[in-house]
C-alpha positions as CSV (number, residue, x, y, z in Angstrom):
1,M,0.3,-0.2,0.0
2,D,2.6,2.3,0.6
3,K,4.4,1.6,-2.8
4,I,1.0,3.2,-4.6
5,A,0.6,5.9,-1.8
6,L,3.9,7.4,-3.2
7,T,3.7,6.7,-6.6
8,A,0.0,8.2,-6.4
9,G,1.4,11.3,-4.2
10,A,4.5,12.2,-6.7
11,L,1.8,11.8,-9.7
12,Y,-0.5,14.1,-8.3
13,V,2.3,16.9,-7.9
14,I,3.4,16.2,-11.3
15,V,-0.1,16.6,-12.6
16,L,-1.0,19.8,-10.3
17,L,2.3,21.2,-11.5
18,R,1.5,20.2,-15.5
19,A,-2.2,21.2,-15.5
20,G,-1.5,24.2,-13.5
21,G,1.6,25.0,-15.7
22,T,-1.0,24.4,-18.9
23,F,-4.1,26.6,-17.6
24,A,-1.3,29.5,-16.8
25,V,0.3,29.4,-20.5
26,G,-3.2,29.4,-21.9
27,W,-3.9,32.3,-19.3
28,L,-1.1,34.5,-21.0
29,A,-1.8,33.2,-24.1
30,G,-5.2,34.7,-24.0
31,A,-4.3,38.2,-22.8
32,G,-1.7,38.4,-25.4
33,A,-4.5,37.5,-27.9
34,R,-6.5,40.5,-26.5
35,R,-4.1,42.7,-27.2
36,S,-2.8,41.3,-30.8
37,R,-4.6,42.0,-33.9
38,F,-7.4,39.3,-33.2
39,A,-8.7,41.7,-30.4
40,G,-11.5,42.6,-32.2
41,R,-12.3,38.2,-32.6
42,I,-11.7,38.1,-29.5
43,S,-14.7,40.8,-29.1
44,S,-17.3,39.8,-30.7
45,A,-20.3,38.4,-29.2
46,R,-20.3,35.2,-30.2
47,F,-16.8,35.0,-28.4
48,Q,-18.0,36.2,-25.1
49,R,-21.0,34.0,-25.2
50,A,-18.7,31.3,-25.4
51,E,-16.0,32.2,-22.9
52,R,-19.0,33.0,-20.3
53,A,-19.9,29.7,-21.3
54,I,-16.6,28.0,-20.7
55,Q,-16.1,30.2,-17.3
56,R,-19.2,28.8,-15.8
57,W,-19.5,25.3,-17.2
58,G,-15.8,24.7,-17.7
59,A,-15.1,22.8,-14.5
60,P,-16.8,19.7,-14.6
61,V,-15.0,19.6,-18.5
62,V,-11.4,20.1,-16.8
63,A,-12.1,17.9,-14.5
64,V,-13.7,14.9,-16.3
65,S,-10.6,15.6,-18.8
66,F,-8.4,14.0,-16.9
67,L,-10.2,10.6,-17.4
68,T,-8.9,11.2,-21.0
69,V,-6.1,10.6,-23.0
70,G,-5.1,13.6,-25.0
71,F,-8.1,15.8,-24.0
72,Q,-6.7,17.2,-20.5
73,T,-3.7,19.3,-21.9
74,A,-6.7,20.9,-24.2
75,A,-8.9,21.3,-21.7
76,N,-6.5,23.5,-19.2
77,F,-4.9,25.6,-21.8
78,L,-8.5,26.9,-23.4
79,A,-9.6,27.4,-19.5
80,G,-6.6,29.6,-19.1
81,S,-7.2,31.2,-22.3
82,M,-10.7,32.1,-21.9
83,R,-9.7,33.5,-18.3
84,M,-12.0,30.7,-16.3
85,P,-11.9,32.2,-12.5
86,L,-9.4,30.3,-10.2
87,P,-12.2,29.8,-7.6
88,R,-13.8,27.4,-10.7
89,Y,-10.4,25.9,-12.0
90,L,-8.4,24.6,-8.7
91,P,-11.5,22.5,-7.6
92,A,-11.6,21.0,-11.2
93,L,-7.8,20.5,-11.2
94,F,-7.5,19.0,-7.8
95,V,-10.4,16.3,-7.8
96,G,-9.5,15.6,-11.5
97,G,-5.6,15.4,-10.9
98,A,-6.1,13.2,-7.8
99,C,-8.5,11.0,-9.9
100,W,-6.1,11.0,-12.7
101,A,-3.0,10.1,-10.1
102,L,-5.0,7.2,-8.3
103,I,-5.5,5.6,-12.0
104,Y,-2.5,5.9,-13.0
105,A,-0.7,4.9,-9.7
106,T,-3.0,1.8,-9.2
107,A,-2.9,0.4,-13.0
108,G,0.2,1.6,-13.9
109,L,1.9,-0.3,-11.1
110,G,-0.4,-3.2,-11.6
111,V,0.7,-3.2,-15.4
112,L,4.7,-2.8,-14.5
113,E,4.6,-5.3,-11.4
114,V,2.9,-8.0,-14.6
115,L,5.7,-7.1,-16.8
116,G,8.3,-7.2,-14.7
117,R,7.2,-10.9,-13.5
118,L,7.0,-11.7,-17.7
119,F,10.6,-10.6,-18.1
120,A,12.1,-12.1,-15.4
121,E,10.1,-15.4,-15.5
122,R,9.6,-15.8,-19.5
123,T,11.8,-13.7,-21.1
124,A,11.1,-14.7,-24.7
125,L,7.1,-14.0,-23.9
126,G,8.1,-10.7,-22.6
127,V,9.8,-10.0,-25.8
128,S,7.1,-11.5,-28.1
129,A,5.1,-9.5,-26.3
130,V,6.5,-5.7,-26.4
131,A,7.2,-6.7,-30.2
132,A,4.1,-7.1,-31.0
133,L,2.9,-4.2,-29.4
134,L,5.8,-2.3,-31.9
135,V,4.2,-4.0,-34.5
136,A,0.5,-3.0,-33.8
137,V,1.5,0.7,-33.6
138,C,3.4,0.9,-36.4
139,G,0.7,-0.8,-38.1
140,V,-1.8,1.7,-36.6
141,V,0.5,5.2,-37.4
142,A,1.4,3.9,-41.3
143,Y,-2.2,3.1,-41.8
144,R,-3.3,6.9,-40.3
145,R,-0.5,8.4,-42.4
146,R,-1.7,6.2,-45.5
147,R,-5.2,7.3,-44.9
148,A,-4.8,11.1,-44.6
149,A,-2.6,11.0,-47.8
150,L,-5.0,9.0,-50.1
151,S,-7.3,11.9,-48.4
152,L,-5.2,14.5,-49.3
153,D,-4.7,13.3,-52.7
154,A,-8.8,12.6,-53.2
155,G,-9.0,16.3,-52.5
156,A,-6.7,17.6,-54.4
157,T,-7.8,15.7,-56.9
158,E,-11.3,17.2,-56.9
159,K,-10.4,20.2,-56.6
160,S,-8.6,20.2,-60.3
């Protein structure tokens, strides 16, 4: 239990610093945009409505974003750039970050222990599993790149 608590605590500090830093960078980017040539677009009624909605209802989105992969950085950055008030943002950060740290501490340690046992007891099987995983990831990446290239070629052909 001590190992899980220590790992969760360390991950919690990491996620608070990372997500809080992303929020701060978003806040600074939003402040810069408000002073730039985009200030006219940002002051539109539609943008103001969107900003008020994020300020009011964005905290649950920020909290839930920690349960996703790849969306939490965008959610924290947008919360900062849209100037979500800190009294709404910080509770979402603390709750979402705690959930994230606990999930990764328990599941992450479990996966590492299984892999450690697998490599210690059956090295060939462990190497085969990692190789199969790498082949699968490479296949997915190649498939997506090929599909993107084909869609770009099809789009260029239609415009000609």
